[in-house]
N, CA and C of each residue as an Amber inpcrd file, in Angstrom:
protein
   588
 -31.4080000-117.5430000  49.2820000 -32.4660000-118.5120000  49.0530000
 -32.4810000-119.4800000  50.2270000 -33.6680000-119.6680000  50.8120000
 -33.8130000-120.5640000  51.9560000 -34.9110000-121.5580000  51.6310000
 -34.6280000-122.8500000  51.7630000 -35.6190000-123.8860000  51.4940000
 -36.5000000-124.0960000  52.7160000 -37.7950000-124.1870000  52.4860000
 -38.7390000-124.3090000  53.5960000 -39.2540000-125.7370000  53.7780000
 -38.7670000-126.6650000  52.9740000 -39.1600000-128.0650000  53.1700000
 -37.9030000-128.9250000  53.2740000 -38.0680000-130.2150000  53.2450000
 -36.9300000-131.1260000  53.4230000 -36.3060000-131.5830000  52.1190000
 -36.7260000-130.9780000  50.9980000 -36.1880000-131.4160000  49.7110000
 -34.7010000-131.0910000  49.6200000 -33.9200000-132.0470000  49.1490000
 -32.4880000-131.8300000  48.9700000 -32.0860000-132.2010000  47.5540000
 -31.4800000-131.2560000  46.8670000 -30.9380000-131.4950000  45.5370000
 -29.4180000-131.5330000  45.6770000 -28.8350000-132.7000000  45.5240000
 -27.3940000-132.8270000  45.7560000 -26.5640000-132.1130000  44.7030000
 -27.1830000-131.7050000  43.5840000 -26.4350000-131.0610000  42.5130000
 -26.3910000-129.5470000  42.6670000 -27.4800000-128.9330000  43.0760000
 -27.5270000-127.4720000  43.0720000 -28.6260000-127.0020000  44.0120000
 -28.2470000-126.4800000  45.1710000 -29.2140000-125.9510000  46.1260000
 -28.5270000-124.8820000  46.9840000 -28.1240000-123.7680000  46.3680000
 -27.3610000-122.7510000  47.0960000 -28.2360000-121.9110000  48.0220000
 -27.5950000-121.2410000  48.9750000 -28.2710000-120.2470000  49.8090000
 -28.1510000-118.8540000  49.2030000 -27.1220000-118.6220000  48.3940000
 -26.9470000-117.3090000  47.7960000 -26.0950000-117.4140000  46.5340000
 -26.1620000-116.3900000  45.6990000 -25.2990000-116.2580000  44.5230000
 -25.0340000-114.7710000  44.3200000 -24.0450000-114.4300000  43.5140000
 -23.7230000-113.0310000  43.2910000 -22.9510000-112.8750000  41.9840000
 -23.0010000-111.6750000  41.4430000 -22.2680000-111.3850000  40.2090000
 -22.0520000-109.8800000  40.1030000 -21.0780000-109.4900000  39.3100000
 -20.8460000-108.0830000  39.0110000 -20.1580000-107.9930000  37.6540000
 -20.1210000-106.7950000  37.1040000 -19.4740000-106.6290000  35.8100000
 -19.8670000-105.3360000  35.1450000 -19.5690000-105.2520000  33.8710000
 -19.9060000-104.0820000  33.0630000 -20.5990000-104.5710000  31.7980000
 -21.7230000-103.9450000  31.4830000 -22.4450000-104.3030000  30.2710000
 -23.0190000-103.0490000  29.6430000 -22.8980000-102.9480000  28.3420000
 -23.4720000-101.8450000  27.5900000 -24.5240000-102.4360000  26.6560000
 -25.7570000-101.9720000  26.7590000 -26.8360000-102.5910000  25.9910000
 -26.7730000-102.2680000  24.4980000 -25.9290000-101.3350000  24.1120000
 -25.8420000-100.9780000  22.6930000 -25.2240000-102.1170000  21.8680000
 -25.5900000-102.1700000  20.5970000 -25.0140000-103.1380000  19.6650000
 -23.5420000-102.8150000  19.4140000 -22.7670000-103.8550000  19.1360000
 -21.3300000-103.7440000  18.8430000 -20.5450000-103.1560000  20.0190000
 -20.7890000-103.7140000  21.2090000 -20.0610000-103.2930000  22.4100000
 -19.5620000-104.5190000  23.1730000 -18.5190000-104.3030000  23.9710000
 -17.9400000-105.3500000  24.8100000 -18.4460000-105.2240000  26.2490000
 -18.3320000-106.3160000  26.9870000 -18.6620000-106.3180000  28.3980000
 -17.8330000-107.3580000  29.1170000 -17.7820000-107.2680000  30.4570000
 -17.0980000-108.2940000  31.2330000 -17.9200000-108.6040000  32.4830000
 -17.7470000-109.7950000  33.0180000 -18.5340000-110.2170000  34.1770000
 -17.7080000-111.0940000  35.1090000 -18.1310000-111.1250000  36.3470000
 -17.7440000-112.1710000  37.2960000 -19.0450000-112.6930000  37.8740000
 -19.2170000-114.0030000  37.9220000 -20.4380000-114.5830000  38.4820000
 -20.0880000-115.8070000  39.3210000 -20.8600000-115.9980000  40.3740000
 -20.6690000-117.1630000  41.2330000 -22.0360000-117.7620000  41.5330000
 -22.3880000-118.7770000  40.7460000 -23.6480000-119.4970000  40.9160000
 -23.3740000-120.9030000  41.4450000 -22.2960000-121.0460000  42.2150000
 -21.9300000-122.3510000  42.7590000 -22.8830000-122.7160000  43.8940000
 -22.6520000-123.8550000  44.5070000 -23.5030000-124.3230000  45.6000000
 -23.0900000-123.6220000  46.8940000 -23.2450000-122.2900000  46.9240000
 -22.8260000-121.4790000  48.0690000 -23.7900000-121.6600000  49.2390000
 -23.2340000-121.9580000  50.4140000 -24.0370000-122.1870000  51.6150000
 -23.6440000-121.1980000  52.6990000 -24.6270000-120.7830000  53.5370000
 -24.3440000-119.8420000  54.6190000 -23.3520000-120.4370000  55.6230000
 -23.6140000-121.6580000  56.0580000 -22.7710000-122.3070000  57.0640000
 -22.0600000-123.4900000  56.4260000 -20.8540000-123.2550000  55.9590000
 -20.1010000-124.3160000  55.2980000 -18.6210000-124.1190000  55.6120000
 -18.1510000-124.7960000  56.6610000 -16.7550000-124.6440000  57.0820000
 -15.7770000-125.2040000  56.0530000 -16.2360000-126.1400000  55.2220000
 -15.3470000-126.7490000  54.2350000 -15.0950000-125.8370000  53.0400000
 -15.9990000-124.8960000  52.8010000 -15.8460000-124.0140000  51.6480000
 -16.2960000-122.5990000  52.0200000 -15.5130000-121.8800000  52.8550000
 -15.9130000-120.5280000  53.2620000 -15.9040000-119.5650000  52.0850000
 -16.4750000-118.3730000  52.3070000 -16.6610000-117.4060000  51.2170000
 -15.3450000-117.0830000  50.5160000 -14.2720000-116.9170000  51.2730000
 -12.9880000-116.5130000  50.6690000 -12.5200000-117.5090000  49.6250000
 -12.6800000-118.7980000  49.8990000 -12.2500000-119.7880000  48.9090000
 -13.3180000-120.0350000  47.8520000 -14.5950000-119.8860000  48.2070000
 -15.6440000-120.0940000  47.2060000 -15.6230000-118.9930000  46.1530000
 -15.0590000-117.8120000  46.4870000 -14.9220000-116.7450000  45.4940000
 -14.0830000-117.2240000  44.3130000 -13.1030000-118.0690000  44.5800000
 -12.2410000-118.5910000  43.5180000 -12.9750000-119.5780000  42.6070000
 -14.1340000-120.0660000  43.0550000 -14.9320000-120.9740000  42.2320000
 -15.7430000-120.2310000  41.1750000 -15.7580000-118.9060000  41.2460000
 -16.5440000-118.1100000  40.3100000 -15.9670000-118.1360000  38.8990000
 -16.7080000-117.5460000  37.9840000 -16.3500000-117.5510000  36.5680000
 -16.1630000-116.1220000  36.0630000 -15.0560000-115.9040000  35.3470000
 -14.7650000-114.6180000  34.7220000 -15.1400000-114.7020000  33.2450000
 -15.7410000-113.6300000  32.7400000 -16.1970000-113.6810000  31.3570000
 -15.9850000-112.3840000  30.5920000 -15.8690000-112.5260000  29.2830000
 -15.7590000-111.4020000  28.3590000 -16.7670000-111.6430000  27.2430000
 -17.5110000-110.6050000  26.8270000 -18.5250000-110.8090000  25.8000000
 -18.5540000-109.6540000  24.8070000 -19.1530000-109.9580000  23.6590000
 -19.3310000-108.9640000  22.6020000 -20.7190000-109.1230000  22.0140000
 -21.4590000-108.0290000  21.9000000 -22.8270000-108.0640000  21.3910000
 -22.8900000-107.4220000  20.0050000 -23.6570000-108.0440000  19.1120000
 -23.8680000-107.4690000  17.7900000 -25.2340000-107.9280000  17.2820000
 -25.5520000-107.5920000  16.0470000 -26.8550000-107.9440000  15.4870000
 -26.7140000-108.2560000  14.0110000 -27.4650000-109.2630000  13.5380000
 -27.5090000-109.6050000  12.1260000 -28.9740000-109.6440000  11.7100000
 -29.3800000-108.6370000  10.9420000 -30.7860000-108.4770000  10.5760000
 -31.6320000-108.4120000  11.8530000 -32.5630000-109.3750000  12.0690000
 -33.4050000-109.3290000  13.2690000 -32.8900000-110.2160000  14.4030000
 -31.7200000-110.8130000  14.2010000 -31.1800000-111.7460000  15.1940000
 -30.1220000-111.0550000  16.0450000 -30.3430000-111.0300000  17.3560000
 -29.3430000-110.5060000  18.2820000 -28.3260000-111.6070000  18.5650000
 -27.0340000-111.2640000  18.5120000 -25.9590000-112.2320000  18.7240000
 -25.0680000-111.7710000  19.8690000 -24.6140000-112.7340000  20.6510000
 -23.6850000-112.4360000  21.7400000 -22.6280000-113.5260000  21.7800000
 -21.3640000-113.1170000  21.7030000 -20.2400000-114.0390000  21.7560000
 -19.5940000-113.9300000  23.1340000 -19.3120000-115.0690000  23.7460000
 -18.7880000-115.0920000  25.1130000 -17.5360000-115.9490000  25.1960000
 -16.6350000-115.5550000  26.0770000 -15.4970000-116.3860000  26.4650000
 -15.4520000-116.3450000  27.9820000 -15.3740000-117.5060000  28.6260000
 -15.3700000-117.5400000  30.0850000 -14.3290000-118.5250000  30.5940000
 -13.8820000-118.2710000  31.8290000 -12.8740000-119.1230000  32.4410000
 -13.1470000-119.2370000  33.9410000 -13.1470000-120.4650000  34.4250000
 -13.3140000-120.7490000  35.8510000 -12.0110000-121.3560000  36.3560000
 -11.1560000-120.5560000  37.0360000  -9.8120000-121.0210000  37.4200000
  -9.8020000-122.2710000  38.2820000 -10.7210000-122.3700000  39.2500000
 -10.6660000-123.4850000  40.1940000 -10.9000000-124.8310000  39.5220000
 -11.6080000-124.8350000  38.3910000 -11.8760000-126.0800000  37.6650000
 -11.1220000-126.1470000  36.3400000 -10.2910000-125.1530000  36.0680000
  -9.5960000-125.0590000  34.7770000 -10.5860000-125.2780000  33.6290000
 -11.7090000-124.5640000  33.6980000 -12.7840000-124.7200000  32.7190000
 -12.8470000-123.4900000  31.8310000 -12.5780000-123.6600000  30.5570000
 -12.6370000-122.5590000  29.5910000 -13.7100000-122.8790000  28.5510000
 -14.5530000-121.8950000  28.2840000 -15.6840000-122.0970000  27.3780000
 -15.7970000-120.8990000  26.4420000 -16.0660000-121.1720000  25.1760000
 -16.4970000-120.1100000  24.2670000 -17.9190000-120.4560000  23.8260000
 -18.7190000-119.4420000  23.6450000 -20.1160000-119.7090000  23.3120000
 -20.6770000-118.6080000  22.4320000 -21.8020000-118.9270000  21.7890000
 -22.5230000-117.9560000  20.9830000 -24.0020000-118.0850000  21.3070000
 -24.6210000-116.9630000  21.6440000 -26.0490000-116.9170000  21.9150000
 -26.7350000-116.1540000  20.7930000 -27.9010000-116.6170000  20.4040000
 -28.6990000-115.8700000  19.4400000 -30.1270000-115.7760000  19.9450000
 -30.7800000-114.6780000  19.6390000 -32.1610000-114.4760000  20.0550000
 -32.9390000-113.8470000  18.9040000 -34.0580000-114.4620000  18.5860000
 -34.9190000-113.9700000  17.5190000 -36.2980000-113.7010000  18.0910000
 -36.7310000-112.4460000  18.0260000 -38.0700000-112.0970000  18.4930000
 -39.0710000-112.4220000  17.3990000 -40.0050000-113.2980000  17.7150000
 -41.0620000-113.6500000  16.7610000 -42.0890000-112.5190000  16.7150000
 -42.4860000-112.0480000  17.8670000 -43.3640000-110.8900000  18.0200000
 -43.0690000-110.2810000  19.3820000 -43.8640000-109.3420000  19.8480000
 -43.5490000-108.6620000  21.1050000 -43.6850000-109.5810000  22.3250000
 -44.3260000-110.7470000  22.1570000 -44.5400000-111.6490000  23.2870000
 -43.7580000-112.9590000  23.2100000 -43.1170000-113.2540000  22.0820000
 -42.4930000-114.5670000  21.9070000 -41.1010000-114.4440000  21.3040000
 -40.2250000-115.3760000  21.6800000 -38.8770000-115.3940000  21.1160000
 -38.3260000-116.8110000  21.1020000 -37.3480000-117.0260000  20.2410000
 -36.6190000-118.2960000  20.1580000 -35.1460000-117.9800000  20.3780000
 -34.5040000-118.7510000  21.2540000 -33.1070000-118.5190000  21.5990000
 -32.2940000-119.7860000  21.3840000 -31.0390000-119.6100000  21.0150000
 -30.1030000-120.7290000  20.9570000 -28.8450000-120.3350000  21.7270000
 -28.1980000-121.3250000  22.2970000 -26.9640000-121.1030000  23.0330000
 -26.0310000-122.2720000  22.7310000 -24.9590000-121.9910000  22.0050000
 -23.9930000-123.0300000  21.6570000 -22.7430000-122.8470000  22.5180000
 -22.3390000-123.9140000  23.2320000 -21.1570000-123.8810000  24.0860000
 -20.1140000-124.8590000  23.5660000 -18.8810000-124.3760000  23.4690000
 -17.7440000-125.2310000  23.1230000 -16.7800000-125.2140000  24.3030000
 -16.5890000-126.3840000  24.9190000 -15.6930000-126.5040000  26.0660000
 -14.2650000-126.6950000  25.5610000 -13.4190000-125.7150000  25.7990000
 -12.0400000-125.7880000  25.3160000 -11.2400000-126.8300000  26.0860000
 -11.4800000-126.9300000  27.3850000 -10.6880000-127.8260000  28.2320000
 -11.3770000-129.1630000  28.4740000 -12.4230000-129.4720000  27.6900000
 -13.1710000-130.7210000  27.8710000 -13.7740000-131.0990000  26.5270000
 -13.7170000-132.3630000  26.1140000 -14.1780000-132.7290000  24.7600000
 -15.7000000-132.8510000  24.6430000 -16.4050000-131.7550000  24.8870000
 -17.8610000-131.7920000  24.8240000 -18.3810000-130.4530000  24.3110000
 -19.3850000-130.4920000  23.4440000 -20.0980000-129.3030000  22.9940000
 -21.5590000-129.4720000  23.3850000 -22.2430000-128.3240000  23.6070000
 -23.6470000-128.3900000  23.9890000 -24.4230000-127.3170000  23.2420000
 -25.5950000-127.6810000  22.7460000 -26.4910000-126.7520000  22.0830000
 -27.8060000-126.7190000  22.8540000 -28.2110000-125.5250000  23.2520000
 -29.5010000-125.3330000  23.9170000 -30.4230000-124.5720000  22.9710000
 -31.6210000-125.0910000  22.7830000 -32.6360000-124.4210000  21.9730000
 -33.8400000-124.1940000  22.8760000 -34.2550000-122.9440000  23.0160000
 -35.3590000-122.6440000  23.9240000 -36.3190000-121.6510000  23.2800000
 -37.5150000-121.6250000  23.8270000 -38.5460000-120.7010000  23.3560000
 -39.3550000-120.2290000  24.5510000 -39.8140000-118.9940000  24.4700000
 -40.6750000-118.4780000  25.5300000 -41.7620000-117.6130000  24.9150000
 -42.8880000-117.5960000  25.5820000 -44.0080000-116.8080000  25.0890000
 -44.8290000-116.3010000  26.2500000 -45.5380000-115.2240000  26.0110000
 -46.4220000-114.6240000  27.0030000 -47.8480000-114.9240000  26.6000000
 -48.6360000-115.4250000  27.5520000 -50.0420000-115.7240000  27.3000000
 -50.8780000-114.7390000  28.1050000 -51.6590000-113.9540000  27.4320000
 -52.3950000-112.9100000  28.1320000 -51.4350000-111.8070000  28.5630000
 -51.7250000-111.1710000  29.6820000 -50.9060000-110.0510000  30.1360000
 -49.8960000-110.4500000  31.2040000 -50.0930000-111.5900000  31.8860000
 -49.2660000-111.8520000  33.0560000 -48.7040000-113.2690000  33.1400000
 -49.0230000-114.1450000  32.2010000 -48.5940000-115.5390000  32.2970000
 -47.5470000-115.8470000  31.2270000 -46.4450000-116.4720000  31.6300000
 -45.3410000-116.7970000  30.7290000 -45.0750000-118.3010000  30.7450000
 -44.7040000-118.8300000  29.5930000 -44.2800000-120.2290000  29.4820000
 -42.9390000-120.2430000  28.7600000 -42.0250000-121.0580000  29.2680000
 -40.6960000-121.1760000  28.6600000 -40.2730000-122.6340000  28.7020000
 -39.5340000-123.0690000  27.6950000 -39.0230000-124.4300000  27.6850000
 -37.8370000-124.5510000  26.7520000 -37.0300000-125.5740000  26.9850000
 -35.8630000-125.7580000  26.1460000 -35.3520000-127.1780000  26.1710000
 -34.5250000-127.5050000  25.1650000 -33.8830000-128.8150000  25.0980000
 -32.3790000-128.6110000  24.9810000 -31.6240000-129.6330000  25.4410000
 -30.1660000-129.5970000  25.3710000 -29.6840000-130.7700000  24.5190000
 -28.7850000-130.4860000  23.5880000 -28.1860000-131.5180000  22.7420000
 -26.6830000-131.5200000  23.0040000 -26.0960000-132.7180000  23.1320000
 -24.6770000-132.8650000  23.4630000 -23.9430000-133.5570000  22.3310000
 -22.7120000-133.1210000  22.0880000 -21.9240000-133.7340000  21.0220000
 -21.5630000-135.1820000  21.3590000 -21.4270000-135.5040000  22.6380000
 -21.1340000-136.8760000  23.0660000 -21.9600000-137.1640000  24.3100000
 -23.0740000-137.8660000  24.1280000 -23.9740000-138.1080000  25.2580000
 -23.3260000-138.9630000  26.3350000 -22.3130000-139.7370000  25.9740000
 -21.6190000-140.5460000  26.9830000 -20.8710000-139.6720000  27.9830000
 -20.5410000-138.4450000  27.5780000 -19.8320000-137.5250000  28.4680000
 -20.7850000-136.5930000  29.2210000 -22.0910000-136.7460000  28.9990000
 -23.0730000-135.9200000  29.7000000 -23.0160000-136.2250000  31.1930000
 -22.8570000-135.2000000  32.0090000 -22.7400000-135.3860000  33.4510000
 -24.1140000-135.5980000  34.0750000 -24.1250000-136.1710000  35.2770000
 -25.3860000-136.4660000  35.9660000 -26.2730000-135.2360000  36.1000000
 -25.6640000-134.0910000  36.3770000 -26.4480000-132.8820000  36.6330000
 -26.8230000-132.1350000  35.3520000 -26.3490000-132.5660000  34.1860000
 -26.6810000-131.8810000  32.9300000 -28.0220000-132.3860000  32.4010000
 -28.8970000-131.4550000  32.0900000 -30.2800000-131.7740000  31.7420000
 -30.4470000-132.1690000  30.2880000 -31.5650000-132.8440000  30.0070000
 -32.0020000-133.0870000  28.6320000 -32.9760000-131.9950000  28.1750000
 -33.7280000-131.4250000  29.1250000 -34.7340000-130.4180000  28.8090000
 -35.0730000-129.6440000  30.0770000 -35.8120000-128.5570000  29.9290000
 -36.3390000-127.8320000  31.0850000 -37.6300000-127.1320000  30.7030000
 -38.3700000-126.7060000  31.7000000 -39.5920000-125.9410000  31.4900000
 -39.7330000-124.9260000  32.6200000 -40.5000000-123.8830000  32.3420000
 -40.7500000-122.8480000  33.3440000 -42.1260000-122.2500000  33.0950000
 -42.9170000-122.1330000  34.1570000 -44.2110000-121.4740000  34.1090000
 -44.1500000-120.3010000  35.0860000 -44.5580000-119.1140000  34.6380000
 -44.4160000-117.9390000  35.4960000 -45.6310000-117.0320000  35.3810000
 -46.0920000-116.5820000  36.5420000 -47.1380000-115.5610000  36.6170000
 -46.4900000-114.3100000  37.1920000 -46.6070000-113.1850000  36.4960000
 -45.9410000-111.9690000  36.9350000 -46.9230000-110.8010000  36.9520000
 -47.1760000-110.3060000  38.1570000 -47.9810000-109.1000000  38.3180000
 -47.0330000-107.9180000  38.4840000 -47.5500000-106.7590000  38.8550000
 -46.7080000-105.5670000  38.9310000 -45.6180000-105.6900000  39.9990000
 -45.9620000-106.1660000  41.1950000 -44.9820000-106.2670000  42.2780000
 -44.9050000-107.6640000  42.8800000 -45.3750000-108.6540000  42.1390000
 -45.4260000-110.0190000  42.6580000 -45.2620000-110.9940000  41.5090000
 -44.5190000-112.0650000  41.7310000 -44.4250000-113.1150000  40.7150000
 -44.2930000-114.4740000  41.4000000 -44.7860000-115.4930000  40.7300000
 -44.6530000-116.8650000  41.2040000 -44.2450000-117.7140000  40.0080000
 -43.3210000-118.6280000  40.2350000 -42.7250000-119.3890000  39.1380000
 -42.5600000-120.8510000  39.5450000 -42.8080000-121.7480000  38.6020000
 -42.5300000-123.1700000  38.8110000 -41.6080000-123.6250000  37.6830000
 -40.4650000-124.2140000  38.0340000 -39.4650000-124.5390000  37.0220000
 -38.6530000-125.7600000  37.4370000 -38.1080000-126.4520000  36.4480000
 -37.1380000-127.5260000  36.7270000 -35.8250000-127.2350000  36.0010000
 -35.5020000-125.9560000  35.8210000 -34.3560000-125.5750000  34.9990000
 -33.0370000-126.1210000  35.5180000 -32.8860000-126.2910000  36.8020000
 -31.6200000-126.7760000  37.3510000 -31.7310000-128.2100000  37.8670000
 -32.6420000-128.9810000  37.2930000 -32.8020000-130.3850000  37.6790000
 -32.1320000-131.2760000  36.6350000 -31.7870000-132.4750000  37.0270000
 -31.1320000-133.4150000  36.1020000 -32.1920000-134.2070000  35.3340000
 -32.9160000-133.5300000  34.4520000 -33.9920000-134.1660000  33.6950000
 -33.4390000-135.1410000  32.6520000 -34.2200000-136.1560000  32.3510000
 -33.9000000-137.1310000  31.3040000 -35.1630000-137.4200000  30.5050000
 -34.9860000-137.6520000  29.1950000 -36.1270000-138.0130000  28.3620000
 -36.6890000-139.3530000  28.8400000 -38.0070000-139.5570000  28.7280000
 -38.6280000-140.7860000  29.2520000 -38.0750000-142.0700000  28.6390000
 -37.5920000-142.0120000  27.3900000 -37.1190000-143.2340000  26.7280000
 -35.6810000-143.6100000  27.0990000 -35.0070000-142.7730000  27.8700000
 -33.6310000-143.0930000  28.2510000 -33.6040000-144.0440000  29.4420000
 -32.6030000-144.9210000  29.4640000 -32.4660000-145.8500000  30.5810000
 -32.1550000-145.1230000  31.8780000 -31.3050000-144.1080000  31.7900000
 -30.9690000-143.3310000  32.9820000 -32.1600000-142.4470000  33.3540000
 -32.6170000-142.5490000  34.5960000 -33.7710000-141.7760000  35.0320000
 -33.3190000-140.4750000  35.6740000 -34.1250000-139.4530000  35.5030000
 -33.7950000-138.1490000  36.0650000 -34.9490000-137.5770000  36.8490000
 -34.9030000-136.2840000  37.0540000 -35.9220000-135.5880000  37.8160000
 -37.2720000-135.6460000  37.0980000 -38.3500000-135.7340000  37.8630000
 -39.6990000-135.8030000  37.2950000 -40.3700000-134.4320000  37.3810000
 -41.5490000-134.3200000  36.7640000 -42.2710000-133.0510000  36.7050000
 -42.5470000-132.4910000  38.1000000 -42.8840000-133.3510000  39.0450000
 -43.2490000-132.8960000  40.3800000 -42.0470000-132.5200000  41.2410000
 -40.8390000-132.6530000  40.7190000 -39.6510000-132.2940000  41.4900000
 -39.0590000-130.9590000  41.0570000 -39.8990000-130.1100000  40.4950000
 -39.4510000-128.7670000  40.1410000 -39.3760000-127.8680000  41.3620000
 -39.0910000-126.5950000  41.1510000 -38.9520000-125.6280000  42.2310000
 -39.9520000-124.4860000  42.0670000 -40.5600000-124.0810000  43.1840000
 -41.4000000-122.8900000  43.2310000 -40.5570000-121.7050000  43.6510000
 -40.7930000-120.5660000  43.0390000 -40.1060000-119.3370000  43.4280000
 -41.1410000-118.2200000  43.5000000 -41.2040000-117.5670000  44.6520000
 -42.1410000-116.4720000  44.8560000 -41.3340000-115.2030000  45.0960000
 -41.6430000-114.1330000  44.3810000 -40.9030000-112.8700000  44.5070000
 -41.8580000-111.7110000  44.7630000 -41.4100000-110.8020000  45.6330000
 -42.1670000-109.5800000  45.9330000 -41.2540000-108.3770000  45.7340000
 -41.8150000-107.2740000  45.2880000 -41.0930000-106.0180000  45.2270000
 -41.6860000-105.1060000  46.3020000 -40.8500000-104.6710000  47.2250000
 -41.3020000-103.8080000  48.3140000 -40.6530000-102.4420000  48.1380000
 -41.4570000-101.4090000  48.1040000 -40.9620000-100.0390000  47.9900000
 -40.9960000 -99.3730000  49.3650000 -39.8500000 -98.8260000  49.7590000
 -39.7510000 -98.1920000  51.0850000 -39.6130000 -96.6860000  50.9190000
C-alpha cells in the first residue's frame, strides 16, 4: 500500500501486510493462522522485517454452527506484546444480501473486553454498505486508536472495486469529550484484477 497524498495516520498506515495458515471451510473443523497487520514500512531501519515478523500474531480457531448462526472460536497470542486474546465470532445471514455479525474479544493479559456489532448489506447488484459499533467493558481503558464505530461504502464490479472506509481510524461519538477522526478523514481504496 502506497499513499499518494500527504495524509499521515500515526496509528496505522502500513506499506504492506501478510498472513498464512490453514483453514477448512467445513463446519466443525480447526484452523491456524499467522498474521502481521502491524505498521510495516518498506524503509524502516528501526524495525526491519526480521524483527517485525516477531510482532505478528499466532492463532488457533474452531468453526461450528448453531441453527442458522455460524460460530467461530479463536485463541490468539502476540509474543512481542505478551497479548493473549480469546474471542467468539457469530454471523447470521438475514437474506442473500445482508448479514449481522458480532465479535466478542476477551483480553487475557489485559483487563478489557470488547464487543463489536456490525451489519452489511448489498444495494442493487454492485453497491455495498457496512457499519459497526464497538462497546468496551471499561471505557477508561480504551486506547487512543480504538474506535467507537466504523463505516464502509463499496462499489464492486467484475474486475474493479472502489471503497471508502474509516475502519482503522480512531473514531469517537460526537457527544464524547475526546475528539476522534471525522467522516472526511476516511480512506479510499481502489482495486483492479488483471488477468495475464
